[in-house]
C-alpha positions in Angstrom: -1.9 -25.5 7.1 -2.5 -21.9 7.4 -3.9 -20.5 4.0 -5.2 -16.9 4.7 -3.5 -13.6 3.8 -5.0 -10.5 5.4 -4.7 -7.4 3.5 -5.2 -3.9 5.2 -4.9 -1.6 2.2 -5.1 1.8 4.1 -5.3 5.4 3.1 -1.9 6.1 5.0 -0.3 2.6 5.6 -0.7 -0.9 4.2 -0.1 -4.0 6.3 -0.2 -7.6 5.4 -0.5 -10.6 7.8 -0.4 -14.3 7.3 -2.2 -16.7 9.5 0.1 -19.2 11.2 -2.9 -21.2 12.6 -6.5 -20.5 13.5 -5.4 -18.3 16.5 -1.9 -17.0 15.6 -0.6 -14.6 12.8 2.5 -12.7 11.8 3.1 -9.6 9.9 4.9 -9.7 6.6 8.2 -7.7 6.6 9.3 -5.7 3.8 12.8 -4.6 2.8 13.4 -1.7 0.5 16.1 0.8 0.1 14.6 2.7 2.9 15.0 -0.2 5.3 12.8 -2.9 6.8 9.3 -2.5 8.0 6.1 -4.4 8.6 3.9 -1.3 7.7 4.2 0.2 4.2 3.2 3.8 3.3 0.4 3.6 0.9 2.5 5.6 -1.7 4.1 5.1 -5.3 6.7 6.9 -7.2 7.6 6.4 -10.9 10.7 7.7 -12.5 12.2 7.1 -16.0 15.3 4.9 -16.0 17.4 4.6 -19.2 18.9 1.3 -18.0 15.6 -0.3 -17.9 14.6 0.7 -21.4 12.7 3.6 -23.2 9.3 2.9 -21.8 10.4 1.3 -18.5 9.9 3.0 -15.2 11.7 2.7 -11.9 8.8 2.1 -9.5 9.2 2.3 -5.7 6.5 2.1 -2.9 6.2 3.3 0.7 9.1 5.1 2.3 11.3 4.3 -0.7 8.8 6.2 -2.9 9.0 9.1 -0.8 12.7 9.0 -0.8 12.9 8.8 -4.6 10.4 11.6 -4.9 12.5 13.9 -2.5 15.8 13.0 -4.3 14.3 13.5 -7.9 11.5 16.0 -7.5 11.6 17.2 -11.0 11.9 13.7 -12.7 9.6 11.7 -10.3 5.7 11.2 -10.4 4.5 10.7 -6.9 1.1 9.3 -5.8 -0.1 8.9 -2.2 -3.4 7.9 -0.4 -4.4 5.9 -3.5 -7.3 4.4 -1.7 -9.1 7.8 -1.6 -9.8 7.5 -5.3 -11.0 4.1 -5.2 -14.8 4.9 -5.0 -14.6 8.1 -7.2 -16.3 7.9 -10.7 -14.4 11.0 -11.5 -11.0 9.2 -11.4 -10.7 7.6 -14.9 -6.9 7.0 -14.7 -3.9 9.1 -14.6 -0.9 9.5 -17.2 2.5 8.6 -15.7 5.4 9.5 -18.1 3.1 8.9 -21.1 1.7 5.7 -19.9 -2.0 5.5 -18.7 -2.7 3.7 -15.4 -6.2 2.9 -14.2 -7.1 2.5 -10.6 -6.6 -1.3 -10.5 -3.3 -0.7 -12.4 -2.0 1.4 -9.5 -3.2 -1.0 -6.8 -1.7 -3.9 -8.6 1.7 -2.1 -9.0 1.7 -1.1 -5.4 1.0 -4.6 -4.1 3.6 -6.0 -6.6 6.2 -3.8 -5.2 5.3 -5.1 -1.6 5.7 -8.7 -2.9 9.1 -7.8 -4.3 10.1 -6.1 -1.1 8.9 -9.2 0.9 11.2 -11.6 -1.1 11.2 -15.1 0.5 8.7 -13.9 3.2 5.9 -13.6 0.7 3.3 -16.2 1.4 3.3 -18.5 -1.6 1.1 -21.0 0.3 -1.8 -18.6 0.7 -5.0 -19.9 -0.9 -7.2 -17.0 -0.1 -6.8 -13.2 0.4 -9.0 -11.5 2.9 -9.1 -7.7 2.1 -10.3 -5.0 4.4 -12.8 -2.5 3.2 -14.2 0.7 5.0 -17.8 0.8 5.8 -18.1 4.2 3.9 -15.4 5.1 1.4 -13.7 8.6 1.5 -14.5 11.3 -1.1 -17.4 13.2 -2.3 -20.3 10.9 -3.6 -18.3 7.6 -3.3 -19.6 4.8 -5.2 -18.8 1.7 -3.1 -19.7 -0.8 -6.0 -17.1 0.8 -8.2 -14.6 0.6 -5.5 -15.1 -3.1 -5.0 -14.9 -3.8 -8.7 -11.5 -2.0 -8.7 -10.3 -3.8 -5.8 -11.5 -7.1 -7.4 -9.8 -6.7 -10.6 -6.6 -5.9 -9.0 -6.5 -8.7 -6.6 -7.6 -11.1 -9.3 -4.3 -10.5 -11.1 -2.4 -12.3 -8.3 -3.9 -15.6 -9.1 -5.2 -16.6 -5.6 -8.3 -18.9 -5.8 -10.3 -17.0 -3.3 -10.9 -13.3 -2.6 -13.0 -12.1 0.3 -13.9 -8.7 1.7 -14.5 -7.8 5.4 -15.3 -4.5 6.9 -12.2 -3.1 8.6 -13.8 -2.5 11.9 -15.1 -6.1 11.8 -11.6 -7.3 11.3 -10.2 -5.2 14.2 -13.0 -6.5 16.5 -12.1 -10.0 15.6 -8.5 -9.3 16.5 -9.5 -7.7 19.7 -12.1 -10.5 20.6 -9.1 -13.0 21.4 -8.9 -11.1 24.8 -12.6 -11.6 25.8 -13.2 -14.0 28.7 -17.1 -14.1 28.3 -19.7 -13.1 25.8 -19.9 -9.5 25.0 -21.3 -6.8 22.9 -18.4 -4.9 21.2 -18.2 -1.5 19.6 -15.0 -1.0 17.5 -14.1 2.4 16.2 -11.3 2.4 13.5 -9.7 5.6 12.8 -7.7 5.6 9.5 -6.2 8.2 7.5 -9.3 8.9 5.3 -12.2 7.3 7.1 -13.7 6.6 10.6 -15.7 3.3 10.8 -17.8 1.7 13.4 -19.0 -1.8 13.7 -21.1 -3.3 16.5 -20.7 -7.1 17.0 -22.0 -9.6 19.5 -19.4 -12.2 20.5 -20.0 -15.5 22.1 -17.7 -18.3 23.2 -18.7 -21.8 22.7 -16.4 -24.7 23.4 -13.5 -22.5 23.2 -14.4 -21.2 19.7 -15.3 -17.5 19.2 -18.6 -16.9 17.3 -20.1 -13.6 16.4 -23.2 -11.9 15.1 -22.5 -8.6 13.3 -25.2 -6.0 14.3 -24.5 -2.9 12.4 -22.0 -0.6 10.8 -21.6 2.9 10.1 -18.9 5.6 9.2 -17.9 8.8 7.7 -15.2 10.0 5.4 -13.2 11.9 7.9 -10.2 11.0 9.9 -6.5 11.9 10.5 -5.7 13.4 7.3 -8.4 16.0 7.7 -7.1 17.0 11.1 -3.6 17.6 9.5 -5.4 19.8 6.8 -7.0 21.8 9.6 -3.6 22.7 11.2 -2.3 23.7 7.6 -5.1 25.7 7.0 -5.0 27.8 10.3 -1.2 27.8 11.1 0.6 27.6 7.6 -1.7 28.9 5.0 -2.0 32.4 6.5 1.8 32.9 6.3 1.8 32.2 2.8 -0.8 34.4 1.6 -4.3 32.9 2.3 -6.6 35.7 3.3 -4.4 38.4 1.9 -5.1 41.0 -0.7 -3.7 42.2 -4.0 -4.5 45.3 -6.2 -6.0 45.0 -9.6 -6.3 48.4 -11.3 -8.3 50.4 -8.8 -9.8 47.3 -6.9 -8.6 45.5 -3.8 -9.3 41.7 -4.3 -8.7 38.6 -2.2 -5.9 36.1 -3.2 -7.7 33.3 -4.7 -8.2 30.6 -1.9 -8.1 27.7 -4.4 -4.1 28.1 -4.5 -4.1 26.7 -1.1 -6.0 23.5 -1.8 -2.7 21.6 -2.6 -1.6 21.9 0.9 -4.0 19.3 2.0 -2.0 16.8 0.2 1.7 17.5 0.3 2.7 15.8 -2.7 0.4 17.9 -4.9 2.8 20.8 -4.5 5.0 19.3 -7.0 2.0 19.0 -9.5 1.0 22.6 -8.7 4.3 23.8 -9.8 3.6 23.0 -13.5 0.0 24.4 -13.4 -1.6 27.5 -14.7 -2.6 28.4 -11.2 1.1 28.6 -10.3 1.9 30.8 -13.1 -1.1 33.2 -12.1 0.1 33.1 -8.5 3.7 34.2 -9.5 2.2 37.0 -11.3 0.3 38.3 -8.3 3.5 38.9 -6.3 4.0 42.3 -7.7 0.5 43.3 -7.1 0.1 41.9 -3.6 -0.4 44.0 -0.5 1.8 41.6 1.4 4.2 40.3 -1.3 6.6 38.6 1.3 3.8 36.2 2.0 3.4 34.9 -1.7 7.2 34.9 -2.0 7.3 32.3 0.8 4.6 30.3 -0.8 6.6 30.3 -4.2 9.7 29.4 -2.3 8.1 26.3 -0.7 6.9 25.2 -4.1 10.2 25.7 -5.9 12.2 23.9 -3.2 9.7 20.9 -2.9 9.1 21.6 0.8 5.8 19.5 0.7 7.0 16.4 2.6 8.9 18.2 5.3 5.8 20.4 5.8 3.8 17.3 6.2 6.2 15.9 8.9 6.2 19.0 10.7 2.3 19.2 11.0 2.1 15.6 11.8 4.6 16.1 14.6 2.6 19.0 16.0 -0.6 17.0 15.9 1.0 14.1 17.7 2.3 16.5 20.5 -0.8 18.0 21.1 -2.3 14.5 22.0 0.1 14.6 25.0 0.3 18.2 26.0 -1.9 21.3 26.0 0.3 23.2 23.7 3.0 22.4 21.1 5.5 24.1 19.0 5.2 24.1 15.4 8.6 24.4 13.7 9.1 24.6 10.0 12.4 26.4 9.2 11.7 27.1 5.4 9.3 29.6 6.5 11.6 31.4 8.7 10.1 33.3 11.8 6.7 32.7 10.2 7.3 28.8 10.7 7.8 29.2 14.5 4.4 29.2 16.3 3.0 27.7 19.5 -0.3 25.7 18.8 -2.7 25.4 21.6 -4.8 22.1 22.0 -7.8 24.3 22.7 -7.4 26.0 19.3 -6.9 22.8 17.5 -9.8 21.4 18.9 -11.9 24.4 17.8 -10.6 23.9 14.3 -11.6 20.3 14.1 -14.9 20.7 15.9 -17.0 20.4 12.7 -15.0 17.1 11.9 -15.6 15.9 15.5 -19.3 16.5 15.2 -19.5 14.2 12.1 -17.6 11.6 13.7 -19.8 11.6 16.7 -22.9 11.7 14.5 -21.7 8.4 12.9 -21.4 7.0 16.4 -24.9 8.1 17.1 -26.1 6.4 14.0 -24.8 3.1 14.7 -26.5 3.1 18.1 -29.7 4.4 16.8 -29.9 2.0 13.8 -29.3 -1.1 16.1 -31.3 0.3 18.9 -28.4 -0.1 21.2 -28.2 1.8 24.4 -24.6 2.9 25.5 -25.0 0.9 28.7 -25.6 -2.4 26.7 -22.1 -2.2 25.2 -19.6 -4.3 27.2 -16.4 -3.3 25.3 -15.3 -0.4 23.2 -12.2 -1.0 21.1 -10.5 2.2 19.7 -7.8 1.5 16.9 -6.0 3.9 14.5 -3.6 6.8 15.3 -6.3 9.4 15.5 -7.9 7.5 18.4 -5.1 9.1 20.5 -6.3 12.7 20.0 -7.8 13.7 23.3 -11.0 15.3 21.6 -11.8 12.1 19.8 -11.2 9.9 23.0 -13.7 12.3 24.8 -16.5 11.3 22.4 -16.2 7.8 24.0 -15.2 8.6 27.6 -18.2 10.9 28.0 -20.5 8.2 26.9 -19.0 4.9 28.1 -17.3 3.9 31.3 -13.6 4.1 31.2 -13.0 0.5 32.1 -15.0 -0.5 28.9 -12.7 1.4 26.7 -9.5 -0.3 25.4 -7.0 0.3 22.5 -3.8 -1.2 20.9 -2.5 -2.8 17.8 -3.2 0.6 16.1 -1.4 -0.3 12.8 -1.7 -4.1 12.8 -5.1 -5.1 14.3 -7.0 -4.9 11.0 -4.6 -7.1 8.8 -4.1 -9.7 11.6 -7.9 -9.8 12.2 -8.5 -10.4 8.5 -6.0 -13.1 8.4 -7.6 -14.8 11.5 -11.1 -14.6 9.7 -9.7 -16.2 6.7 -8.8 -19.2 8.7 -12.4 -19.8 9.7 -14.6 -22.3 7.9 -17.5 -19.9 8.3 -15.8 -17.0 6.6 -19.0 -16.3 4.6 -20.6 -15.1 7.8 -18.1 -12.3 8.2 -17.7 -11.1 4.7 -19.1 -7.8 3.5 
């Protein structure tokens, strides 16, 4: 009987897969007020509900959380990209409607909502959970031991007899390895929302059974979310006052750039609305040399336009993966929200990020003493792998027929579930 549950707790999306057998898996489907999906946005929303009691909260996850936040912006507390706080010692919990939640509480609440959304599809027969973890956690000065302690505390609350952790690119490699017809040295590059991770693994087939020897791992806390932030920085922020000036007595000063940090995470705009910085921003309008720009900024915040902005930016980024230029359209900005974005400009904006992604690739090849020509297959997974400038990092170094991609959202979870069915699981754990 299949017993393993694979958990890909991602920065942007979370996927769970259950092993049907040693070589077959299926995704777990979730049905919420937002519909049915097998990939759940890693987001939570909390709202007071008088029908549930004084201290009770109505909690939603994924797209349902986004819907609740948009419908009730002033009443709803919204949290997204929870994973980015896992390794941060600075994150000591958060207050939600007068209740304190530690990191492990948030992770548990999120997974409990997924269990509820799964209904009868939740794997009650699972004996072990195999959870993915990045090679390097996102954030400044991340503490991986702290992250794993938090993961373990949250997952222990589900009562499963066994909990295992596997590097995410290792799981992706195992998922892809089913395609291999001969022994091979495989490099997997996993591009998530917050991190880019590499794993180098030597696969061999003996008696129809795949065995593997992990060779090395590397990674960097940069991926798709950072690329979105670069578009916002260069396309949106200048139209709402970044880089503009205001007059204070007889001095001409820069509008503080820290006002624009919130645009890196769209849900932070609702938090910014209640901050001292927002009050300061409002007071600057009368002193600004270009007051119309700050007025646009204030309108975005007042009307909770963060999520539509995020969608417009993501659509532009995706379009640039297929064409040399794309139209950015965001009607709340009026004419200032109608721009043509050139791929060449976008690639210049992310050039520093690309350099760090390539540096991590260099690191794994150097630390394992592996030449590019010794790698038989390169598997690229994650949505950011479609960005042409990212793919060029690999096509310029490896023959095109060695590079493959696919299963961008599900490969890690399904690889974790397959690893969980093995009797040598300890060889694969991080």
